[in-house]
ZALUMBA-660317 format. One line per field, with one value per residue (C-alpha): residue in three letters; y, z, x; chain. Coordinates in steps of 0.2 Angstrom, whole numbers. Layout:
BEGIN
residuo: c(ALA, ...) $
yy: c(Y, ...) $
zz: c(Z, ...) $
xx: c(X, ...) $
cadena: c(A, ...) $
//
This chain:
BEGIN
residuo: c(MET, THR, SER, ARG, PRO, GLY, GLU, ALA, HIS, LEU, GLN, THR, ASP, PRO, GLN, ALA, ASP, ALA, LEU, GLY, ASP, TRP, PRO, ILE, ASP, PRO, PRO, LEU, VAL, GLU, LEU, ASP, ILE, GLU, THR, HIS, ASP, ARG, GLY, PHE, TYR, ASP, GLY, PHE, SER, ARG, ALA, VAL, THR, ILE, PRO, ALA, LYS, VAL, ILE, VAL, SER, LEU, LEU, ILE, MET, TRP, ALA, ILE, PHE, PHE, PRO, VAL, ASN, ALA, GLY, LYS, THR, LEU, GLY, ALA, ALA, ASN, SER, THR, ILE, ILE, ALA, THR, PHE, GLY, GLY, TRP, TYR, VAL, TYR, LEU, VAL, ALA, SER, LEU, ILE, VAL, ALA, CYS, LEU, LEU, LEU, ALA, LEU, VAL, PRO, GLY, THR, GLY, SER, LEU, ARG, ILE, GLY, PRO, PRO, GLY, GLU, LYS, PRO, GLU, PHE, SER, ARG, PHE, SER, TRP, PHE, SER, MET, LEU, PHE, GLY, ALA, GLY, ILE, GLY, ILE, GLY, MET, LEU, THR, TYR, SER, THR, GLY, GLU, PRO, LEU, ALA, HIS, PHE, VAL, ASN, ASN, PRO, ASP, ILE, ILE, ARG, GLY, MET, ALA, ASP, PRO, GLN, SER, ARG, GLU, ALA, VAL, ARG, PRO, ALA, TYR, MET, TYR, THR, PHE, LEU, HIS, TRP, GLY, LEU, GLY, ALA, TRP, CYS, THR, TYR, ALA, LEU, VAL, GLY, LEU, ALA, ILE, GLY, TYR, VAL, ALA, HIS, ARG, ARG, ASN, LEU, PRO, LEU, THR, ILE, ARG, SER, ALA, LEU, ALA, PRO, LEU, PHE, GLY, LYS, VAL, MET, GLU, GLY, PRO, VAL, GLY, HIS, VAL, VAL, ASP, ILE, VAL, ALA, VAL, VAL, ALA, THR, ILE, LEU, GLY, VAL, ALA, VAL, THR, MET, GLY, LEU, GLY, VAL, GLU, GLN, PHE, VAL, ALA, GLY, LEU, ALA, ARG, LEU, GLY, LEU, GLY, ASP, TRP, LEU, LEU, ALA, ASP, ASP, GLY, SER, ALA, SER, SER, LEU, ALA, ILE, ILE, VAL, SER, LEU, THR, VAL, LEU, VAL, GLY, ALA, SER, THR, ILE, SER, ALA, LEU, SER, GLY, VAL, GLY, ARG, GLY, ILE, LYS, TRP, LEU, SER, ASN, ILE, ASN, MET, GLY, LEU, SER, ILE, ALA, LEU, LEU, ALA, LEU, PHE, ALA, ALA, LEU, GLY, ALA, GLY, LEU, PHE, GLY, LEU, GLU, LEU, LEU, GLY, VAL, GLY, LEU, TRP, ASP, TYR, LEU, THR, THR, LEU, PRO, GLN, GLN, SER, LEU, ARG, LEU, TRP, ASP, ARG, ASP, GLY, THR, THR, LEU, GLY, ALA, ALA, LEU, ASN, GLN, TRP, GLN, LEU, ASP, TRP, THR, VAL, PHE, TYR, TRP, ALA, TRP, TRP, ILE, ALA, PHE, ALA, PRO, PHE, VAL, GLY, MET, PHE, ILE, ALA, ARG, ILE, SER, ARG, GLY, ARG, THR, ILE, ARG, GLU, TYR, MET, PHE, GLY, VAL, THR, ILE, VAL, PRO, SER, LEU, MET, CYS, PHE, VAL, TRP, MET, ALA, LEU, VAL, GLY, GLY, THR, ALA, ILE, GLU, LEU, GLU, LEU, SER, GLY, MET, ALA, GLY, GLY, ARG, ILE, VAL, GLY, ALA, PRO, MET, SER, ASP, GLN, LEU, PHE, ALA, THR, LEU, ALA, VAL, LEU, LEU, ASP, PRO, GLY, LEU, ALA, LEU, LEU, VAL, ALA, GLY, LEU, VAL, VAL, VAL, LEU, LEU, MET, THR, TYR, LEU, VAL, THR, SER, ALA, ASP, SER, ALA, ILE, LEU, ILE, VAL, ASN, THR, ILE, ASN, GLY, ALA, GLY, ASP, ASP, GLU, GLY, SER, ARG, ARG, TYR, HIS, ILE, LEU, PHE, TRP, GLY, ALA, ALA, ILE, ALA, PHE, VAL, VAL, GLY, SER, MET, LEU, ILE, LEU, GLY, GLY, ILE, GLU, ALA, ILE, ARG, ILE, THR, MET, ILE, ILE, GLY, ALA, LEU, PRO, PHE, SER, PHE, VAL, VAL, ALA, LEU, MET, CYS, VAL, ALA, ILE, ILE, LYS, ALA, VAL, VAL, PHE, ASP, LEU, ILE, ARG, LYS, ARG, HIS, GLY, VAL, PRO, THR, THR, ALA, GLN, ALA, CYS, GLU, GLU, TRP, ALA, GLU, LYS, VAL, SER, VAL, ALA, GLY) $
yy: c(702, 705, 699, 691, 689, 671, 664, 661, 671, 668, 683, 681, 692, 690, 675, 667, 665, 652, 642, 651, 663, 659, 668, 662, 661, 644, 640, 646, 632, 642, 646, 649, 650, 655, 642, 642, 635, 630, 625, 619, 626, 620, 617, 625, 640, 650, 664, 650, 638, 649, 660, 643, 637, 652, 651, 634, 635, 650, 641, 627, 638, 649, 633, 625, 641, 651, 638, 648, 663, 652, 643, 658, 667, 652, 649, 666, 666, 651, 657, 672, 663, 649, 662, 675, 661, 647, 651, 654, 636, 628, 639, 636, 615, 615, 624, 614, 598, 605, 609, 593, 586, 598, 593, 574, 574, 587, 576, 587, 590, 573, 566, 579, 569, 575, 574, 573, 563, 544, 543, 528, 531, 527, 516, 503, 507, 496, 505, 521, 518, 513, 526, 538, 531, 529, 547, 556, 548, 531, 537, 544, 528, 517, 532, 540, 523, 522, 538, 548, 536, 534, 554, 557, 542, 552, 569, 576, 589, 578, 576, 594, 597, 585, 572, 558, 552, 549, 533, 525, 516, 532, 542, 529, 536, 554, 549, 541, 554, 567, 554, 551, 569, 573, 559, 559, 572, 586, 579, 570, 584, 596, 586, 581, 599, 605, 589, 593, 611, 607, 590, 597, 611, 602, 584, 594, 610, 608, 620, 616, 604, 615, 625, 641, 633, 629, 649, 652, 649, 666, 676, 670, 676, 684, 669, 669, 681, 686, 683, 665, 663, 667, 655, 642, 648, 647, 628, 621, 630, 622, 605, 605, 609, 598, 584, 588, 583, 568, 562, 568, 557, 542, 545, 544, 529, 521, 522, 517, 500, 498, 498, 487, 475, 477, 485, 495, 509, 523, 524, 532, 547, 548, 553, 539, 550, 546, 550, 562, 549, 539, 554, 558, 538, 534, 550, 545, 528, 533, 550, 543, 527, 540, 550, 536, 529, 548, 546, 532, 540, 539, 523, 512, 515, 526, 514, 499, 504, 509, 492, 486, 498, 494, 474, 475, 488, 473, 461, 470, 474, 458, 453, 465, 461, 441, 443, 459, 467, 463, 463, 478, 486, 484, 490, 507, 508, 507, 519, 531, 531, 534, 548, 557, 556, 563, 577, 583, 597, 604, 598, 604, 623, 623, 636, 634, 652, 657, 667, 671, 656, 642, 630, 640, 641, 622, 620, 631, 627, 609, 613, 623, 608, 596, 603, 618, 609, 596, 607, 617, 600, 594, 611, 612, 594, 598, 605, 589, 576, 587, 587, 569, 565, 575, 566, 548, 554, 558, 549, 548, 558, 569, 557, 543, 555, 564, 547, 538, 550, 556, 541, 526, 534, 540, 523, 515, 528, 524, 504, 507, 518, 507, 491, 495, 510, 499, 485, 496, 506, 488, 482, 497, 494, 477, 479, 468, 485, 491, 508, 504, 508, 524, 529, 526, 541, 543, 535, 519, 517, 504, 494, 495, 487, 472, 469, 466, 458, 445, 433, 441, 430, 435, 454, 454, 447, 458, 475, 471, 472, 488, 493, 489, 496, 512, 512, 510, 523, 534, 532, 533, 551, 558, 552, 558, 574, 578, 573, 587, 599, 597, 597, 614, 621, 613, 623, 608, 596, 581, 573, 578, 579, 583, 574, 588, 595, 578, 577, 595, 592, 576, 583, 599, 588, 577, 595, 602, 586, 582, 600, 602, 585, 588, 604, 605, 588, 584, 602, 613, 604, 607, 625, 628, 619, 628, 645, 639, 632, 649, 659, 642, 641, 657, 651, 634, 647, 652, 635, 632, 646, 642, 626, 628, 643, 629, 617, 627, 637, 621, 614, 632, 628, 609, 618, 631, 620, 629, 619, 612, 604, 609, 598, 603, 621, 617, 610, 623, 637, 628, 629, 647, 650, 639, 650, 665) $
zz: c(714, 696, 684, 668, 652, 650, 668, 678, 694, 712, 722, 739, 756, 769, 778, 762, 767, 774, 759, 754, 741, 723, 710, 695, 694, 690, 671, 664, 665, 657, 641, 637, 619, 615, 605, 602, 612, 602, 584, 570, 577, 596, 603, 589, 587, 575, 573, 566, 558, 546, 541, 538, 529, 518, 513, 507, 498, 490, 484, 476, 467, 461, 453, 445, 438, 436, 431, 419, 429, 446, 437, 432, 448, 459, 448, 449, 467, 469, 461, 471, 488, 483, 477, 493, 506, 502, 513, 528, 524, 526, 540, 549, 547, 552, 569, 572, 571, 583, 594, 594, 600, 613, 621, 619, 626, 640, 655, 665, 650, 643, 659, 659, 655, 642, 655, 674, 683, 682, 669, 657, 640, 630, 616, 616, 606, 591, 589, 593, 579, 567, 569, 569, 552, 544, 548, 546, 529, 524, 506, 501, 504, 493, 479, 482, 489, 470, 465, 474, 471, 454, 453, 459, 451, 435, 441, 458, 463, 459, 443, 440, 444, 433, 447, 442, 426, 425, 428, 433, 449, 453, 454, 467, 482, 481, 474, 493, 502, 497, 498, 517, 518, 514, 521, 539, 554, 545, 540, 559, 569, 561, 567, 583, 588, 584, 591, 608, 607, 607, 617, 632, 636, 633, 643, 655, 660, 653, 638, 624, 611, 598, 589, 597, 614, 610, 609, 628, 636, 624, 622, 638, 637, 621, 612, 618, 605, 587, 587, 593, 579, 566, 571, 570, 554, 547, 554, 546, 529, 529, 535, 521, 508, 516, 516, 498, 493, 500, 493, 476, 476, 483, 472, 455, 461, 467, 451, 443, 453, 447, 429, 434, 437, 422, 428, 411, 399, 407, 421, 411, 401, 386, 394, 408, 423, 432, 421, 427, 430, 438, 450, 453, 457, 466, 478, 482, 488, 498, 504, 509, 519, 528, 533, 541, 548, 556, 565, 574, 582, 584, 596, 585, 566, 565, 578, 569, 551, 557, 564, 546, 538, 547, 545, 526, 525, 534, 521, 507, 514, 517, 499, 492, 504, 501, 482, 477, 479, 498, 498, 487, 496, 513, 506, 502, 518, 528, 516, 516, 532, 535, 520, 529, 547, 542, 530, 539, 546, 529, 518, 532, 531, 513, 501, 482, 476, 458, 457, 438, 431, 422, 435, 449, 442, 439, 457, 464, 455, 459, 478, 476, 467, 479, 496, 499, 492, 504, 520, 515, 512, 530, 538, 529, 533, 552, 560, 556, 560, 576, 584, 577, 587, 603, 603, 605, 613, 631, 646, 636, 643, 630, 628, 624, 614, 603, 599, 595, 584, 575, 576, 573, 558, 550, 549, 545, 529, 525, 525, 513, 503, 502, 499, 487, 478, 477, 469, 456, 453, 453, 439, 429, 432, 427, 411, 415, 417, 401, 407, 410, 427, 427, 413, 420, 428, 447, 451, 441, 447, 460, 448, 435, 448, 453, 436, 430, 447, 447, 436, 429, 441, 458, 451, 448, 467, 474, 465, 473, 490, 486, 482, 498, 507, 496, 501, 520, 520, 510, 522, 538, 533, 527, 542, 554, 546, 547, 565, 567, 558, 567, 584, 580, 575, 592, 602, 606, 609, 600, 605, 604, 588, 573, 561, 547, 550, 547, 531, 526, 529, 518, 505, 506, 505, 491, 480, 484, 477, 463, 455, 457, 450, 437, 430, 433, 439, 454, 451, 454, 472, 476, 473, 481, 496, 495, 496, 510, 522, 521, 535, 545, 545, 556, 567, 568, 573, 587, 592, 594, 606, 616, 620, 623, 635, 645, 647, 654, 666, 670, 676, 685, 694, 699, 707, 718, 723, 711, 703, 685, 682, 681, 695, 706, 702, 707, 723, 726, 725, 737, 751, 746, 749, 766, 771, 767) $
xx: c(545, 548, 535, 541, 532, 524, 526, 513, 514, 510, 503, 510, 512, 526, 518, 522, 541, 539, 538, 554, 560, 563, 572, 562, 545, 533, 529, 513, 500, 485, 482, 465, 460, 442, 432, 413, 402, 387, 381, 392, 408, 406, 422, 431, 440, 432, 447, 458, 445, 436, 452, 459, 447, 444, 462, 462, 446, 453, 468, 459, 445, 461, 469, 453, 446, 461, 474, 485, 486, 488, 503, 512, 509, 515, 530, 536, 534, 542, 557, 559, 556, 570, 583, 580, 578, 587, 602, 588, 581, 599, 606, 589, 589, 607, 603, 589, 600, 613, 597, 590, 608, 611, 595, 596, 615, 616, 612, 599, 590, 589, 582, 567, 550, 537, 523, 522, 536, 535, 521, 522, 521, 503, 510, 524, 540, 535, 520, 526, 539, 527, 517, 532, 539, 521, 514, 532, 540, 531, 525, 541, 553, 542, 543, 560, 570, 574, 571, 584, 598, 594, 593, 608, 617, 614, 617, 626, 639, 651, 644, 642, 662, 667, 673, 662, 654, 635, 629, 645, 653, 661, 644, 637, 646, 642, 624, 622, 630, 618, 603, 607, 609, 591, 582, 593, 595, 588, 572, 569, 577, 564, 550, 559, 559, 544, 535, 545, 541, 523, 522, 532, 521, 506, 511, 521, 511, 493, 494, 482, 490, 491, 506, 502, 507, 524, 528, 520, 537, 541, 527, 516, 497, 499, 497, 479, 474, 477, 495, 491, 476, 488, 502, 488, 481, 500, 501, 485, 489, 508, 501, 487, 501, 514, 502, 498, 515, 516, 499, 503, 518, 508, 493, 506, 516, 497, 490, 509, 508, 488, 494, 509, 495, 486, 472, 469, 475, 464, 474, 489, 491, 500, 516, 515, 511, 493, 477, 464, 450, 463, 469, 449, 446, 462, 458, 440, 446, 459, 454, 437, 447, 456, 441, 434, 450, 452, 433, 440, 454, 473, 472, 461, 463, 479, 489, 483, 485, 503, 507, 503, 512, 529, 526, 522, 537, 550, 543, 546, 563, 569, 564, 577, 588, 587, 583, 591, 608, 611, 629, 630, 618, 625, 641, 632, 625, 642, 650, 636, 634, 652, 651, 637, 644, 660, 654, 636, 644, 652, 635, 623, 632, 637, 627, 633, 635, 631, 646, 643, 648, 639, 647, 642, 624, 623, 626, 616, 600, 606, 605, 588, 580, 587, 591, 581, 567, 566, 572, 555, 545, 551, 545, 529, 525, 532, 516, 507, 521, 526, 509, 506, 523, 518, 502, 510, 524, 518, 527, 544, 560, 568, 582, 573, 561, 577, 583, 568, 562, 579, 590, 579, 568, 585, 592, 577, 577, 596, 594, 579, 589, 603, 595, 581, 590, 607, 596, 591, 607, 616, 604, 608, 628, 626, 617, 603, 592, 596, 591, 573, 573, 583, 572, 555, 547, 550, 535, 538, 554, 551, 541, 552, 565, 555, 550, 569, 573, 560, 550, 535, 523, 533, 536, 516, 514, 527, 520, 502, 512, 518, 502, 493, 507, 505, 487, 489, 503, 493, 478, 488, 496, 480, 470, 484, 484, 466, 466, 479, 471, 456, 465, 474, 457, 449, 462, 471, 456, 456, 439, 420, 411, 423, 412, 407, 425, 433, 424, 429, 447, 448, 439, 450, 467, 458, 453, 471, 481, 468, 468, 486, 490, 479, 481, 499, 507, 516, 529, 513, 512, 529, 528, 513, 521, 536, 528, 517, 533, 539, 528, 529, 547, 549, 537, 549, 564, 552, 549, 568, 571, 555, 559, 577, 573, 556, 571, 584, 571, 564, 581, 582, 568, 572, 588, 577, 564, 551, 536, 539, 523, 504, 501, 517, 510, 492, 499, 512, 497, 488, 502, 504, 485, 486, 501, 494) $
cadena: c(A, A, A, A, A, A, A, A, A, A, A, A, A, A, A, A, A, A, A, A, A, A, A, A, A, A, A, A, A, A, A, A, A, A, A, A, A, A, A, A, A, A, A, A, A, A, A, A, A, A, A, A, A, A, A, A, A, A, A, A, A, A, A, A, A, A, A, A, A, A, A, A, A, A, A, A, A, A, A, A, A, A, A, A, A, A, A, A, A, A, A, A, A, A, A, A, A, A, A, A, A, A, A, A, A, A, A, A, A, A, A, A, A, A, A, A, A, A, A, A, A, A, A, A, A, A, A, A, A, A, A, A, A, A, A, A, A, A, A, A, A, A, A, A, A, A, A, A, A, A, A, A, A, A, A, A, A, A, A, A, A, A, A, A, A, A, A, A, A, A, A, A, A, A, A, A, A, A, A, A, A, A, A, A, A, A, A, A, A, A, A, A, A, A, A, A, A, A, A, A, A, A, A, A, A, A, A, A, A, A, A, A, A, A, A, A, A, A, A, A, A, A, A, A, A, A, A, A, A, A, A, A, A, A, A, A, A, A, A, A, A, A, A, A, A, A, A, A, A, A, A, A, A, A, A, A, A, A, A, A, A, A, A, A, A, A, A, A, A, A, A, A, A, A, A, A, A, A, A, A, A, A, A, A, A, A, A, A, A, A, A, A, A, A, A, A, A, A, A, A, A, A, A, A, A, A, A, A, A, A, A, A, A, A, A, A, A, A, A, A, A, A, A, A, A, A, A, A, A, A, A, A, A, A, A, A, A, A, A, A, A, A, A, A, A, A, A, A, A, A, A, A, A, A, A, A, A, A, A, A, A, A, A, A, A, A, A, A, A, A, A, A, A, A, A, A, A, A, A, A, A, A, A, A, A, A, A, A, A, A, A, A, A, A, A, A, A, A, A, A, A, A, A, A, A, A, A, A, A, A, A, A, A, A, A, A, A, A, A, A, A, A, A, A, A, A, A, A, A, A, A, A, A, A, A, A, A, A, A, A, A, A, A, A, A, A, A, A, A, A, A, A, A, A, A, A, A, A, A, A, A, A, A, A, A, A, A, A, A, A, A, A, A, A, A, A, A, A, A, A, A, A, A, A, A, A, A, A, A, A, A, A, A, A, A, A, A, A, A, A, A, A, A, A, A, A, A, A, A, A, A, A, A, A, A, A, A, A, A, A, A, A, A, A, A, A, A, A, A, A, A, A, A, A, A, A, A, A, A, A, A, A, A, A, A, A, A, A, A, A, A, A, A, A, A, A, A, A, A, A, A, A, A, A, A, A, A, A, A, A, A, A, A, A, A, A, A, A, A, A) $
//
């Protein structure tokens, strides 16, 4: 029997023929990642943990001690990467959408379970959805539910091409088409694909719950060595930078909310952004709470915080539906969904070319600033969210997993954008806002909407609810990221003594967010994240190929009676041993 890279082989002799010949080998069910067995790094892969810590620490020190040089270098690198790899990001995300749809809809693949046959999910669907939403996109919803529709209401490709006037009713429909494009399947299929690639081999084949395991169907035992270490290091750095963008947005809005609550002028700088002192105080409180929650694990702190997040989110959404532009929002939801679904193939593959004209340059720049930025953001966030989704999705079928991870959160995002953003736009169109919402910084637009929509006392009360919701979302995102980074560094082990390392990564997130916000604002974090996302984007592409291969080969194995799970492989090996 010829050997195949990446497969576990059962050595047999002619006496084993009683068990039958098979045209394909059982899957790889062992991946040994060397970890230290004593001292500070007990249970950790030092080949991953130390380089990842060094890279993140150097980035922080560079930003703090050489801010001008760091700003110029990062800016130049960002411009080059966006211009050179913009098309790569667009086509990669389009491919991930297609791959997810195929995995969910093909009957044979959709029925495969992420785990042993018959295993029940660990979490209820409500808790599962709550954790998906809270870890994946919750903070962004609070910032962009008003910020994104309003931004496209002011400028989008239709406005650039002269097909609609800025801030007009004609600009609303394309504004929502592009908003839904950015917050729909592109984001959630990226997360779902990465999570499935990890969870499938971890829960079904007992490989370590870490990024490199997802590539084992392609490269096999090679992932135990330096190549696997590099993959995990890239994932850790991308995770820290990806969550830094989300935390940065959340901290800016958190401070804006505290200022709206009247907690002092010290919270805001002269330009209306968060002051340095406010950033430091907020990060100390939020990351401190996140670290405490991370120490309690997924099943306790993160689960309950996620349930609280979902409850508060539904309450806030209900308020906008009842007191805001509910009917207008529902109309935007229906029309936006139609436009999104009918234009998805075209919009997912479209690349605006500079073509040497002013119009072409403007369209190209808009796409780089928005669509390409988002695709890079979702990819940078994917190791964190994907690992987290893989951790909480054991026992679900691929079909349930795909529909649950892609359709439900996308619809939730669309409802938020339509009801909350639609209310803000309607207040501007009617003249009630008088530019107070669209003219506010993005971090303050949700609070500005509440101030126009509600009486002062009720607006203050709801602003307090938003601040609490922001705090729980920020804590959930940060503590999930800390746990995921520790799991990668621990070769897939999320148990054991991790306290000092949890403290380190909590501090690292705080320093990355704080140093970038203070020295260059949210734009500095965006630039750093886009650069950090590029190496991991190639890992994501390989993960897509790997999970398709793993699923297809398992279907072939099932057809020929060859085991596909770790437990079945163990039983098979015993039978071969007895027959031999």
